[in-house]
MARGULUM-239835 format. One line per field, with one value per residue (C-alpha): x, y, z. Coordinates in Angstrom, 3 decimals. Example, Ala and Ser with C-alpha at 12.3 -4.5 7.8 and 13.67 -1.06 7.14 Angstrom:
x [12.300/13.670] .
y [-4.500/-1.060] .
z [7.800/7.140] .
***
This chain:
x [-35.064/-35.948/-39.751/-39.679/-41.461/-44.519/-45.018/-47.972/-49.748/-49.085/-49.966/-53.225/-54.278/-55.767/-58.193/-58.803/-62.973/-63.998/-67.730/-69.485/-72.281/-75.520/-78.628/-82.125/-84.675/-82.332/-82.843/-79.685/-79.403/-75.614/-74.791/-71.690/-69.929/-67.729/-64.739/-61.478/-58.940/-59.729/-63.560/-62.046/-60.671/-63.638/-66.119/-63.788/-64.178/-67.974/-67.669/-65.950/-68.320/-71.192/-68.921/-68.464/-72.427/-72.500/-69.455/-67.429/-63.605/-62.960/-60.551/-57.210/-56.246/-54.784/-58.180/-59.418/-62.359/-64.927/-67.721/-69.660/-72.389/-74.498/-77.311/-80.621/-78.334/-74.884/-72.644/-69.837/-67.383/-64.993/-62.884/-61.498/-59.439/-62.378/-64.827/-66.255/-68.829/-71.050/-73.471/-76.243/-78.228/-80.944/-82.407/-85.806/-88.722/-90.497/-93.463/-90.866/-92.376/-95.877/-98.252/-98.250/-94.678/-91.311/-88.568/-85.246/-82.137/-81.773/-84.878/-82.155/-79.939/-79.412/-80.970/-79.454/-76.430/-76.892/-77.489/-74.090/-72.208/-68.815/-68.935/-71.021/-73.804/-73.009/-75.451/-77.832/-79.877/-82.004/-81.593/-83.599/-82.205/-84.873/-85.234/-87.833/-90.548/-93.873/-96.972/-97.085/-94.110/-94.645/-97.388/-95.198/-92.223/-94.916/-95.888/-92.073/-89.874/-91.129/-91.937/-90.730/-87.294/-87.388/-84.401/-84.459/-82.447/-81.194/-77.372/-75.216/-75.708/-79.678/-79.441/-81.229/-82.863/-82.457/-84.346/-84.157/-85.056/-81.954/-84.657/-84.475/-87.579/-89.397/-87.039/-83.809/-82.909/-82.473/-84.107/-82.753/-84.894/-82.879/-83.860/-81.286/-83.078/-80.484/-77.223/-75.385/-74.775/-71.442/-72.073/-75.453/-72.833/-70.546/-73.482/-74.793/-71.042/-71.180/-74.795/-74.086/-70.465/-72.446/-73.738/-71.100/-69.075/-71.675/-72.170/-68.278/-67.527/-70.168/-68.718/-66.217/-69.044/-69.692/-65.467/-65.716/-68.875/-66.662/-63.532/-65.165/-66.093/-62.625/-60.998/-63.665/-62.208/-58.294/-59.184/-60.720/-57.136/-54.975/-56.320/-55.881/-52.840/-51.692/-53.255/-51.183/-47.812/-48.508/-48.465/-46.594/-43.531/-40.458/-41.697/-45.084/-43.153/-42.216/-45.973/-47.084/-44.842/-46.122/-49.698/-48.942/-47.135/-50.122/-52.276/-49.952/-50.170/-53.448/-54.237/-51.565/-53.321/-56.637/-55.245/-53.272/-56.587/-59.093/-56.314/-56.838/-61.105/-60.647/-58.163/-60.471/-63.421/-62.025/-61.245/-64.087/-66.186/-63.856/-65.022/-68.379/-67.790/-65.978/-68.809/-71.432/-69.420/-68.651/-72.579/-72.873/-76.744/-79.068/-81.310/-85.006/-88.397/-89.233/-86.950/-82.836/-80.100/-78.405/-75.536/-77.756/-79.338/-75.713/-74.020/-77.101/-77.159/-73.745/-72.115/-72.137/-71.080/-68.564/-67.396/-67.596/-65.182/-63.068/-63.420/-62.443/-59.489/-58.457/-59.573/-57.103/-53.992/-54.832/-54.610/-51.511/-49.632/-50.757/-49.941/-46.167/-45.988/-46.895/-44.735/-41.692/-42.068/-42.613/-38.926/-37.070/-38.631/-37.513/-34.268/-33.414/-34.363/-31.905/-29.432/-29.308/-29.130/-26.394/-24.653/-25.500/-24.035/-20.764/-20.425/-20.443/-18.355/-15.284/-15.917/-15.044/-11.903/-10.540/-10.583/-9.109/-6.410/-6.133/-5.772/-3.644/-1.180/-1.808/-0.875/1.893/3.314/3.125/4.464/7.971/8.076/7.359/9.999/12.716/11.901/12.185/15.342/17.573/17.251/19.166/21.888/22.090/22.097/24.907/26.903/26.789/28.370/31.277/32.349/33.965/35.351/36.556/34.071/35.275/31.850/29.617/26.462/23.980/26.168/25.935/22.059/22.019/23.795/22.079/18.577/17.782/19.544/17.272/14.167/14.933/15.764/12.205/10.035/11.678/10.615/7.494/6.782/8.146/5.737/3.083/3.476/3.955/0.658/-1.433/0.207/-0.455] .
y [56.882/59.264/58.396/57.971/61.033/59.512/57.104/58.971/59.035/55.496/54.577/56.465/55.139/51.704/54.593/56.534/57.142/54.413/53.989/55.855/54.192/54.517/54.369/53.592/55.159/57.148/59.328/58.713/61.257/60.526/62.582/61.937/64.536/63.612/66.696/66.630/68.843/72.049/71.395/69.480/72.164/74.016/71.272/71.707/75.154/74.662/72.273/75.367/77.694/75.354/75.082/79.206/79.825/77.507/78.927/75.370/75.617/75.055/72.383/72.543/72.246/68.705/67.303/64.529/63.656/65.366/64.669/67.372/67.368/70.613/70.481/69.508/66.981/64.875/65.490/63.587/64.477/62.740/63.548/60.350/59.976/60.824/62.504/63.569/62.063/63.888/62.100/63.803/61.710/62.982/61.130/60.078/57.980/54.875/56.578/58.906/56.096/56.651/56.649/60.964/61.502/60.342/62.112/62.633/63.932/66.532/68.321/69.877/71.108/74.449/74.006/76.584/75.228/71.553/73.162/75.116/71.818/71.678/69.060/66.585/64.596/61.027/59.413/60.028/57.993/57.679/55.440/54.859/52.688/51.442/48.801/46.704/47.327/45.560/44.776/48.680/48.700/45.700/47.589/50.944/48.706/48.932/52.433/53.109/50.769/49.700/45.715/44.724/45.656/44.656/43.551/42.382/40.156/39.244/40.967/40.451/37.079/37.213/39.948/42.834/43.406/45.031/46.222/48.251/48.185/50.697/52.955/56.689/58.152/61.123/63.487/61.794/59.829/56.207/54.428/51.453/50.452/48.815/46.523/46.488/44.257/43.196/44.646/46.873/50.483/50.168/47.212/48.979/51.679/49.410/48.250/51.772/52.458/49.263/49.673/53.821/52.279/49.585/52.680/54.869/52.144/50.666/54.126/54.906/51.558/51.875/55.077/53.146/51.778/54.967/54.746/50.868/51.923/55.323/53.147/50.389/52.091/53.668/50.047/48.515/51.600/50.781/46.774/47.326/49.992/47.624/44.365/46.771/47.522/44.060/42.619/45.855/45.144/41.410/42.233/45.480/46.375/48.210/51.632/51.833/50.811/53.573/55.396/51.867/52.485/56.059/55.117/52.437/54.510/57.117/53.879/53.263/57.063/56.654/53.459/54.747/57.941/56.042/53.486/56.192/58.296/55.502/52.782/54.482/54.344/50.936/50.490/52.695/50.555/47.171/49.097/49.707/46.857/44.793/47.037/46.426/42.351/42.826/45.170/42.232/39.708/42.003/42.489/38.539/38.956/35.382/34.683/35.744/33.392/34.604/37.854/38.024/39.478/42.656/40.189/38.271/41.752/43.059/39.887/40.130/43.426/44.347/41.574/42.820/46.049/44.470/42.241/44.989/47.244/44.369/43.270/46.786/47.128/43.733/44.617/48.007/45.669/43.657/45.921/47.904/44.553/43.580/47.429/46.436/43.544/44.820/47.969/45.224/43.141/46.088/47.754/44.652/44.007/47.882/47.620/43.968/45.857/48.922/46.599/44.490/48.203/49.290/45.727/46.351/49.839/48.838/46.014/48.802/50.809/47.892/47.784/51.012/51.522/48.295/50.010/53.157/51.236/49.563/53.221/54.286/51.380/52.713/56.164/55.356/53.385/56.241/58.528/56.343/56.790/60.200/61.195/58.897/60.844/64.212/62.904/61.370/64.538/66.257/63.978/64.692/68.294/67.534/65.395/68.256/70.017/68.038/67.651/70.491/69.833/66.618/64.406/61.131/60.333/61.481/62.836/60.436/57.441/58.894/59.088/56.324/54.411/56.295/55.383/52.130/53.320/56.004/54.165/52.095/54.380/56.268/52.861/51.641/55.057/55.275/51.563/52.896/55.970/53.172/50.966/54.227/55.517/52.020/51.367/54.589] .
z [73.346/70.058/68.771/65.374/63.412/62.707/65.559/67.055/64.048/63.392/66.770/66.838/63.380/64.417/66.749/63.781/63.399/65.552/65.932/68.751/71.727/70.347/72.032/70.800/70.160/67.452/64.408/62.553/58.777/56.964/54.038/51.416/49.666/46.292/46.662/45.541/47.161/47.135/47.879/50.870/52.548/51.770/53.780/56.679/56.850/56.503/59.168/61.250/60.181/61.877/65.121/65.099/65.469/68.014/70.032/69.685/68.474/64.883/64.027/62.761/59.106/59.891/61.837/59.679/62.630/64.770/66.614/68.001/70.202/69.027/71.230/68.733/66.903/67.071/64.131/63.139/60.419/58.358/55.766/53.434/50.630/48.450/49.951/53.197/55.156/57.532/59.658/62.221/64.955/66.992/69.902/68.945/70.824/70.111/67.846/65.921/62.997/61.866/59.280/59.543/60.284/59.788/62.242/60.933/62.207/59.299/60.375/63.386/61.721/59.519/56.506/54.450/56.059/54.928/51.050/51.140/51.997/49.734/46.822/45.108/46.967/46.189/48.834/51.065/53.746/56.473/59.717/62.381/65.736/67.495/70.802/68.711/66.312/67.833/65.292/64.822/63.356/60.708/60.005/58.956/56.916/53.677/54.000/54.482/52.041/48.520/49.178/45.821/46.524/50.396/51.545/55.316/57.635/61.256/62.212/64.628/64.756/65.033/68.319/65.378/62.706/59.534/56.886/53.811/50.290/48.451/47.121/46.580/48.480/47.149/49.799/47.965/50.625/51.177/53.885/56.735/59.793/62.597/65.443/68.101/70.130/73.003/71.583/73.610/72.943/71.886/69.355/68.473/67.278/65.566/63.746/62.560/61.558/59.228/57.586/56.367/55.359/53.142/51.690/50.980/49.840/47.316/46.019/46.153/44.052/41.010/39.848/38.089/35.981/33.545/33.267/32.100/29.743/27.890/28.344/26.525/23.585/23.261/23.654/20.584/18.182/19.228/18.943/15.720/14.672/16.001/14.238/10.544/11.704/12.190/9.349/7.460/8.891/7.423/4.182/4.296/1.655/3.007/2.052/3.823/7.046/8.556/8.142/10.226/13.044/13.035/13.233/15.452/18.077/18.200/18.691/21.683/23.209/23.057/24.836/27.315/27.266/28.181/30.706/32.953/32.907/34.010/35.669/39.677/39.629/38.271/41.683/43.182/42.538/43.624/46.843/47.596/46.413/48.928/51.638/50.671/50.927/54.593/55.831/54.739/56.182/59.434/59.909/60.625/58.598/58.315/56.423/57.165/56.220/52.585/52.354/50.657/52.506/51.890/51.005/48.625/47.094/46.970/45.251/42.775/41.493/42.413/40.336/36.550/37.682/39.399/36.739/33.930/35.671/36.098/32.293/31.409/33.768/32.142/28.469/29.063/30.379/27.532/24.715/26.080/25.629/22.978/21.368/22.304/21.482/17.693/18.367/19.262/16.467/13.890/15.364/14.699/11.649/10.857/12.512/10.735/7.219/7.969/9.026/5.823/4.013/6.357/5.462/1.580/2.002/3.968/1.472/-1.121/0.414/0.588/-3.060/-3.731/-1.613/-3.483/-6.456/-4.707/-4.182/-7.204/-8.401/-5.917/-7.036/-10.414/-9.383/-7.003/-10.393/-12.643/-10.058/-9.730/-13.833/-13.405/-10.178/-11.948/-15.143/-13.655/-11.274/-14.614/-15.826/-12.988/-12.986/-17.086/-16.582/-13.700/-15.870/-18.472/-16.286/-15.050/-17.836/-18.575/-14.493/-15.893/-15.924/-17.589/-19.223/-21.257/-20.184/-21.272/-20.292/-16.976/-17.037/-18.045/-15.633/-12.999/-14.206/-12.825/-9.357/-9.206/-10.156/-7.092/-5.171/-5.776/-5.715/-2.339/-0.551/-2.042/-0.284/2.759/2.822/1.814/4.668/7.221/6.726/6.369/9.530/11.218] .
***
């Protein structure tokens, strides 16, 4: 059998970026860098630099997922369409969360190398995976997380607990505490990955909000311009329609340009919001007494941003359709008036052609008379010469007798020529 050229890649896609088993206690630091095509390649080169420093093979140009044990920490590197995620993991102890010290995974990472990560930082968070919390843990939570925005729930169908506050702390990182309870290592790994992806996709989804706010001001101006044009079109005179069509064409260009500039961002925002919803469903959380869940927090806090982005996208589409309809209406009006002008021009041309035909008929009559006169004169000259040769009739009589015949012959010739010309 001949395999499809993409069979192996498509088959392995289902295993792309799999969660890895994790064992509590574990400190995890997650950094998301927003990249373009150039900085994505720079990110791969930056990874290769770290691996070479640890005498490990560098990834090839097609690698988009790397997991490595570097001794002091474990590294997970993932290249996505618009961002690169760096996840650092470090084994800890039950005492890694104390009042005097919070053990983090990035403490074992070379700090100069870490500060040189290519791209723009979109999200940074620390996650601590613990087997159980105990009384000390619950006493530590108010010191680690902001109580006024504290979010907590049981996850994995009641087998684990998660605590977070969705706040940036003095080190620039947000914080999550996950109590794994009796979860298996593989289930712990999946749960950690889902929590990291919730934060990552939440931030990526919100990138559409500034674009939506900027687009709203431009859309308001365009809508006012379209309303003014619609009013002008209703009462415009013929000589002003070309100028209105030019203004409408420029407006259509502006609207389509803005649509092209933001459509991909709004589409990505919708996709990221859907991923956030899916990951929240996947963690299977339940309410803890007196606390709001992650799903409730996201629904309450992200709904306005999501609605703003959706509204801006719908508003752009509606405005583009309205401009297109107005352009078609004005073009139809201009085309109709041009057709009326063309019909009037054709009628004038027909009238001039009729006058030309009448003039031509008059000219033809005069031409018959002139040609008959000249031919009859020639006949008279011939008769004068013929008299000396024995012609029995006088020249005047001969010319008078030839006149009707010459006239008839000339008239018939002109009609025949006229008939041939118009038949052609």
